[in-house]
N, C-alpha and C positions, 0 to 999 in steps of 0.2 A: 503494499500500500504505500502510495506517495505522502511524504510530507504534507501539511497544509501550510503554504510559505503566505506569511500575512506581510514581513519585511525584508527588501533586498536592499542591500547596503553595496558600495561600492567603494572600490578605489579610485584617486583620481591620478597622480601623475604614470604615464604609460599605460593607463587604463583608458582613460576617456581620450587623451592626447598624447602625442609622443612630446617627452619631456625634454630630452636630449637636446635637440636644435633651440629651444625654447630656453633651456638653464644657462646652454653657452652663448646665447646672444645676449643675454643678459646680463652675464659676467665680463664679456667684451664692451658692453655699453657704457657697463659701470665703472669697469677701469681707464678705460678711456676720458670718461667724464671725470675722474677725481687726477688722473694724471695732466688734465688741461687746466685742474686747479693747483698742482701742487710741484709738478713735473715728475720727471720718471719713478716708478715703484718697483722695487724687487719683489716680484709676489711668489716665486718659488713654483715648486711643481706639485702634483697631485702627493707626493709623498710628504712634501713639506706641509702642506694642508692638514692632512691626516696625522700627522706629528703633533702639530700644533692643536689642533683639537683634542686629541688625548690629553695633552698638557692644561689645556684651558675647563676641559671635564674635570681633571683633580683638584682644581682651584674652586670649581662651580658644576656638583653634580647636575643641575638643571638643565647646563649647556647640552647633555647628552638628548635633551629631548626639546628643548627651545632652540629650533635651528636660527630663528630670526635674530635672538640674542649672539648666536655663535659667528653669525656672519659679521654682525656689529663691532664684535668684539677683536675678528681678525682683521677688519678694516683699521680697528683703534690700533691693533699692534704695528700694524704695516706702515701705520701714518703717526708712529710714537714720535719721529723728529719733527713733527708740525707743534710749533707752540704759537699763541699760547693755547692752554688745553679749550677753551673756550672756544678757539677757531678748529679745533682738532675735531671736538665733538661735534661743531656745526656740520663740519665737512660729512663727518660721520652719517650724520641722520639723513643726510641731503642723498648721501651714496645710497643710503639704504631706501629710501625713498623712490630713488631713479630704478634700483633692482627690483624692489617689488612691484614696481609697475610694468616693467618689462617682462618679470617671471609670468604676469598675467595676459602675455600676448602669446596666446597658443591658437593652434589650429585642432579644432575636434576632429578624431577619427571620424570617416564618413559615416552617418548612418547614426550616430551617436544622439544627436538633439529629438531625431523623430521617435527612435527606441526609446528613449527615457520619457518622452512624452506620453507613449501610447502605454509604457508600463504604469507609470504614475497614477492612471485611470482604475488599475486594479489592486496596486499595492503601495503601502509606506515606503517610501524613499529616504534612504542615507547615506553619508559620507564618511569614509573611515580613512585617515590620511595620516601618514607621516610627514606630510610636508607643510608649507606654508602658503598654498595657495588657497583662495577664499572661493567656492562654488559660486558664492552670491554677488560675485562681481560680473557673473554672466547671466545673460537671459535664461540659462536653462536652471538656474537655480530655485528658480520658482516654483519646480516640480518636487524638489528636496523637503521633506521634513524636518529633517537637524543634518548637521556636518560636525564630526569631531574631528580636530586636530591633535598631533604628539604634545601641542602647547596644553591644549584643555584636557586631554587624557593624562599629562603629566608624566607619560610613558610613551613607548614605541612599540609598533607592532614587529614581530609576532607575539609579545607580551598580551595578554588578554584585555587590559586595561579600556581599550577602544571598544571591544565587544560587549563588555560589561555595561559600560555605558551606553551605548546603543539600547538595550535594554528599558533603561530608564526612560526615553525618550517615546516608546509607544506601548499604550497599554495593552496588557495583555498579551505579550509575545515573551516566548522563551526562545532558547536556542534550537528547538526542533522547528519554528516557525518563522526562522532567518535563511536566506539565500545570500551568500557573499560572492562577490565577483571581483577578480583583482589579475595582475597578470604575474605578481612575483611569487615564486615559487614557496619561498618561505615565509615572509611577511605577510602574506594574504593566503593561500592556498594551506600552508601546514597551520598556521596561527586558528584559522577557522576549523581545521579538519582536527583539530585537538580539543576544540570546544563542542563537536557533534553537527555543527554548523555545515550544511550542504553547501557547495562551492561550485563556481563556472570557471576555470580557468580561460583568461582572454590570452590568447597566443596567435599572433601575428607575425612571429617571426621566424614561425617554424622551428620552435626553439626543442629539444630533447628534454623529456621529465628525467630528472636528476635524484628524485625523494627516493625514500625506502617504503613508501606507503604509496597506495594505489592512486592513479592518476586521476582526477576526478573528469567529468566530462570538459571538453574545452570549444572555444570557435575561435573563427579567426577575422571574424565580421560582422561588425556591428548591425548589419540588414538582418541576419539569421537569429538574432538573440531573441527577439520577441517570441517566433515560432519554437526553439528551443526550451524556452521556459513552458510555455503553453503545452506542449507535448508531453512533457514531464512533469507537472504538477496540475493542471488543469483538467485533465482526462479521469 
């Protein structure tokens, strides 16, 4: 017997849109603006970023889930040579405003908007994201009952905090009544699977399943999702 699904939750980055080009452009444009204010900055590479992130988390554990604070602190460290402090803080805050604006210049995957609109007529919809994109900055946001970020959960998937919070947003819903949809095999699929939540894996890159538990049903096109859900849960 199929489960009675009342709530569908979605990841954001790389599930509703391709996040890689968006973040790269946001990063490049923000750095260009900063260097236009202060001159050339030594940004380092990915390994430098990861090492700095770990150092910052040791000093402030909230940075592990507050990625906006993380980005501001990295800007602040990279601009530590700028004085007075007030000027540095002004540049940091403006740089973050530019970054977060650019971070929302996304292109939804084809079929997302129609699919979300159709599903909202039958189910409560919610967002569970480790990122700092705000679904309510888009027209599509009107279809979602709630959105929970890592900042609000004070934790990150695959830990369960996002999913526990989701149950408080819709009356009469347990994990048996939730379907979670995401692209990440661990942060989305493993996390939901551990709680007994049904999952659908968005796999538009023909990725191989690498986990040691059964692969859930997958889809590669948002044009197919409404029918997949209908066939699985509405018969």
